[in-house]
C-alpha positions as CSV (number, residue, x, y, z in Angstrom):
1,X,187.5,126.3,-116.1
2,X,189.1,123.5,-117.2
3,X,189.4,120.4,-114.9
4,X,192.8,121.0,-113.9
5,X,192.5,119.9,-111.0
6,X,191.3,116.2,-111.9
7,X,195.0,114.1,-112.1
8,X,194.4,110.9,-110.8
9,X,192.6,108.5,-113.1
10,X,191.8,106.8,-109.9
11,X,189.8,109.3,-108.4
12,X,186.0,109.3,-107.9
13,X,185.3,112.8,-107.8
14,X,185.4,115.4,-110.6
15,X,184.7,119.0,-111.4
16,X,182.2,119.6,-113.3
17,X,179.5,122.6,-114.8
18,X,175.9,123.0,-114.8
19,X,173.8,124.8,-116.9
20,X,170.5,125.2,-118.0
21,X,168.7,127.2,-120.9
22,X,165.4,127.8,-120.4
23,X,164.9,125.1,-118.1
24,X,166.2,122.4,-120.4
25,X,169.6,121.5,-118.2
26,X,172.7,120.2,-118.7
27,X,175.7,118.5,-116.9
28,X,179.3,119.4,-119.0
29,X,182.3,117.7,-118.3
30,X,185.4,118.7,-119.7
31,X,187.8,116.2,-121.4
32,X,190.3,118.4,-122.9
33,X,192.8,117.8,-120.1
34,X,191.4,114.7,-118.8
35,X,189.8,112.2,-120.7
36,X,187.0,111.0,-118.4
37,X,184.7,108.0,-119.2
38,X,181.2,107.2,-118.4
39,X,179.1,104.3,-119.0
40,X,176.1,104.5,-120.0
41,X,174.6,103.3,-116.9
42,X,176.3,105.7,-115.1
43,X,175.4,108.4,-117.4
44,X,171.2,107.2,-116.3
45,X,172.3,107.0,-112.7
46,X,173.3,110.8,-112.9
47,X,170.8,111.9,-114.7
48,X,168.6,110.7,-112.1
49,X,167.2,113.6,-110.5
50,X,167.8,112.3,-107.0
51,X,171.0,112.6,-108.1
52,X,172.4,115.4,-110.0
53,X,169.7,115.2,-112.7
54,X,169.9,116.8,-116.1
55,X,168.0,116.4,-119.3
56,X,171.8,116.0,-121.3
57,X,174.9,115.4,-120.9
58,X,177.7,117.4,-122.6
59,X,181.1,116.3,-123.3
60,X,183.8,119.0,-124.3
61,X,186.5,117.8,-126.2
62,X,190.1,118.8,-127.6
63,X,190.2,121.7,-130.1
64,X,190.6,120.4,-133.5
65,X,190.9,122.8,-136.6
66,X,189.8,126.1,-135.0
67,X,186.7,124.2,-133.2
68,X,185.6,122.2,-130.4
69,X,184.4,119.1,-131.1
70,X,181.1,118.1,-128.0
71,X,179.6,114.9,-127.5
72,X,175.9,114.7,-126.5
73,X,174.2,112.0,-124.6
74,X,170.2,112.3,-123.5
75,X,169.9,111.3,-119.9
76,X,168.7,107.7,-120.9
77,X,172.7,107.3,-121.9
78,X,172.2,107.0,-125.5
79,X,173.8,109.7,-127.9
80,X,172.6,112.0,-130.0
81,X,173.8,114.8,-132.8
82,X,172.4,117.7,-132.0
83,X,171.2,120.0,-128.8
84,X,170.7,123.7,-129.4
85,X,170.4,125.0,-126.0
86,X,173.1,122.7,-125.4
87,X,175.3,124.4,-127.9
88,X,174.3,127.6,-126.2
89,X,175.6,127.0,-123.0
90,X,179.1,125.8,-124.3
91,X,179.3,128.5,-126.4
92,X,179.0,130.5,-123.6
93,X,181.1,129.0,-121.3
94,X,184.1,128.4,-123.7
95,X,182.9,132.3,-124.7
96,X,183.6,133.6,-121.0
97,X,186.7,131.3,-120.6
98,X,188.6,132.6,-123.5
99,X,187.3,135.9,-123.7
100,X,185.4,135.6,-127.5
101,X,182.4,136.3,-128.6
102,X,182.3,133.9,-131.0
103,X,183.1,129.8,-130.6
104,X,183.0,127.2,-133.1
105,X,181.9,124.0,-131.7
106,X,181.6,120.5,-133.7
107,X,178.9,117.5,-133.3
108,X,179.0,114.8,-134.8
109,X,177.1,116.0,-137.6
110,X,177.9,119.6,-138.4
111,X,179.7,122.8,-137.2
112,X,178.2,125.2,-135.3
113,X,178.7,128.8,-134.9
114,X,177.6,130.4,-131.3
115,X,177.9,134.5,-130.4
116,X,178.0,136.1,-127.1
117,X,175.5,138.9,-128.0
118,X,174.4,140.6,-125.2
119,X,174.1,139.2,-121.1
120,X,173.5,135.6,-120.8
121,X,172.2,135.9,-124.4
122,X,173.2,133.7,-127.1
123,X,172.7,133.1,-130.7
124,X,173.8,129.6,-132.8
125,X,174.0,129.1,-136.5
126,X,172.5,125.3,-136.2
127,X,172.7,124.9,-140.0
128,X,170.5,123.9,-143.2
129,X,167.7,121.5,-142.2
130,X,166.8,118.4,-143.9
131,X,163.7,117.1,-145.6
132,X,164.4,114.2,-147.6
133,X,162.7,111.2,-145.9
134,X,166.3,109.1,-146.2
135,X,168.0,112.3,-144.3
136,X,165.5,112.5,-141.8
137,X,165.3,109.3,-141.5
138,X,161.6,107.5,-142.1
139,X,161.4,103.9,-142.6
140,X,160.4,104.1,-145.8
141,X,159.5,107.4,-148.2
142,X,156.3,109.0,-147.3
143,X,155.3,112.5,-147.7
144,X,156.9,114.2,-145.1
145,X,155.3,117.6,-144.7
146,X,151.8,115.5,-144.4
147,X,153.1,112.4,-142.5
148,X,150.0,110.7,-141.9
149,X,150.2,108.7,-138.4
150,X,146.8,107.4,-136.7
151,X,147.7,108.0,-133.0
152,X,144.5,108.2,-130.7
153,X,144.8,109.5,-127.1
154,X,143.2,108.5,-124.2
155,X,140.5,111.7,-125.3
156,X,140.2,110.1,-128.7
157,X,142.2,112.9,-130.1
158,X,143.6,111.6,-133.8
159,X,147.0,112.9,-134.5
160,X,147.8,113.2,-138.6
161,X,149.4,115.6,-140.8
162,X,152.5,115.9,-139.0
163,X,155.7,117.2,-140.6
164,X,158.7,115.8,-140.2
165,X,162.5,117.0,-140.8
166,X,165.9,116.7,-139.4
167,X,168.2,119.9,-138.0
168,X,170.4,117.5,-136.4
169,X,167.7,115.2,-135.5
170,X,164.4,114.0,-136.5
171,X,161.4,115.9,-135.4
172,X,158.2,115.1,-136.2
173,X,155.5,118.6,-135.5
174,X,151.5,118.8,-135.4
175,X,150.0,122.0,-135.1
176,X,147.3,121.8,-133.3
177,X,144.6,124.2,-131.9
178,X,146.0,124.3,-127.7
179,X,149.0,122.4,-127.2
180,X,148.2,121.5,-123.6
181,X,145.1,119.8,-124.2
182,X,146.4,117.0,-124.5
183,X,148.3,114.2,-122.8
184,X,152.2,114.4,-124.2
185,X,153.0,112.2,-121.2
186,X,151.1,109.4,-122.9
187,X,151.4,110.2,-126.3
188,X,155.3,111.1,-126.5
189,X,156.7,107.5,-126.0
190,X,153.7,106.2,-129.4
191,X,155.3,108.9,-131.2
192,X,159.2,108.7,-130.9
193,X,159.0,104.9,-131.2
194,X,156.6,105.1,-133.7
195,X,157.8,102.5,-136.7
196,X,157.9,105.3,-139.4
197,X,161.2,106.4,-137.3
198,X,163.7,103.9,-137.2
199,X,166.2,105.9,-134.9
200,X,163.0,107.5,-133.1
201,X,162.5,111.2,-133.3
202,X,161.4,114.5,-131.0
203,X,157.5,114.9,-131.0
204,X,156.2,118.4,-130.7
205,X,152.6,120.0,-130.4
206,X,152.4,123.4,-132.0
207,X,150.1,125.8,-131.2
208,X,150.4,129.0,-133.4
209,X,150.0,131.8,-132.0
210,X,150.1,134.7,-134.6
211,X,152.7,134.7,-137.8
212,X,155.9,135.3,-135.2
213,X,154.9,133.3,-132.2
214,X,153.8,130.0,-131.6
215,X,153.6,127.8,-128.1
216,X,155.0,124.4,-127.9
217,X,154.5,121.4,-125.9
218,X,157.8,119.2,-126.5
219,X,158.4,115.3,-125.7
220,X,162.2,114.8,-126.5
221,X,163.8,111.8,-127.9
222,X,165.4,109.7,-125.1
223,X,164.7,112.5,-122.4
224,X,160.9,113.1,-122.1
225,X,159.1,115.7,-121.3
226,X,161.3,118.8,-121.3
227,X,160.7,122.5,-120.1
228,X,162.3,124.0,-123.4
229,X,164.5,122.1,-126.6
230,X,166.1,124.3,-129.1
231,X,165.9,121.5,-131.7
232,X,162.3,121.5,-131.7
233,X,162.1,125.3,-131.9
234,X,164.2,124.9,-134.6
235,X,162.3,122.3,-136.5
236,X,158.7,123.9,-135.4
237,X,159.3,127.6,-136.4
238,X,160.7,125.8,-140.2
239,X,157.6,123.7,-140.3
240,X,155.3,126.5,-139.6
241,X,156.9,128.8,-142.4
242,X,157.1,126.1,-145.1
243,X,153.0,125.5,-144.2
244,X,152.8,129.0,-144.5
245,X,151.7,129.4,-140.9
246,X,154.3,132.2,-139.8
247,X,157.1,133.9,-141.2
248,X,161.1,133.4,-141.4
249,X,161.5,135.0,-137.9
250,X,159.6,133.6,-135.2
251,X,159.6,133.4,-131.7
252,X,159.2,129.5,-130.1
253,X,157.5,130.2,-126.5
254,X,158.4,127.6,-123.6
255,X,157.0,127.6,-120.0
256,X,159.9,129.4,-118.8
257,X,161.0,131.9,-122.2
258,X,161.4,132.6,-125.5
259,X,163.8,131.3,-128.1
260,X,164.2,133.3,-131.5
261,X,164.2,131.5,-134.4
262,X,165.5,133.2,-137.6
263,X,165.2,130.9,-141.0
264,X,167.0,133.2,-143.7
265,X,166.4,133.0,-147.5
266,X,169.3,130.4,-147.7
267,X,167.6,127.9,-145.1
268,X,170.1,128.8,-142.6
269,X,168.0,128.6,-139.0
270,X,169.5,131.2,-136.3
271,X,168.6,130.7,-133.0
272,X,168.8,133.2,-130.4
273,X,168.0,132.8,-126.7
274,X,169.1,133.1,-122.7
275,X,171.5,131.0,-120.8
276,X,172.1,130.5,-117.2
277,X,175.2,131.7,-115.0
278,X,177.5,128.9,-115.2
279,X,177.6,126.7,-112.0
280,X,180.4,125.0,-110.6
281,X,179.6,121.0,-109.2
282,X,181.6,118.0,-107.8
283,X,180.2,114.8,-109.5
284,X,181.1,111.6,-108.0
285,X,181.7,108.8,-110.5
């Protein structure tokens, strides 16, 4: 599945892959053979839904110490350190290529062990969440489990009591009665770029259904409204457990399906969910 057909550095067409997890979609470029370089402007151009369109672009790098490094960029062209759904997709793609169930990936911040557990089903150990305000990071020391952010939407709903944590990237979660009663397209940018978050943040409105189920509405840093976000699912499940709203094993419900999150007693987060089939495409660069 590697891009062996791309050998001329002056070619403008390369082979790549498209995959998604619950509608959260990715352009995947294999750089193990050829070091394809894309500018920020080119990433933004390709991310346009009138072009190829994607939430994130992921580059597969050459294996190092039995780990395959991946680099992840949001559709705004900025690099990020984590992408849960993307990690599962890459684990599936490489697992099928190598005929292995387990693939160890390496992001800029952590190693992630992925496992194909069924037909188009992948489980990944996302590691441990970070709760310290410096690790999230926040601009200054605040109560991360009761973050007071006074922002009103057009219906005069005031948001406070936010829960902030890092699961490879910064997240802000609000537990609300109905997560789709709010205009997240309006609120998302305000919260993403709030002064409390020097590196911006992902924003989730979470609705508790019962101890084992949460519905969510997610604004993703650098990508906007998204059909699904794996790290948001992880962050929401952890926040729900920490606030004694849910169990350690919890289903996070997106519009197109469910991610199961297990937050074990050692504080490791395990995410299990579906991935799409692998689609081979040609990309003009």
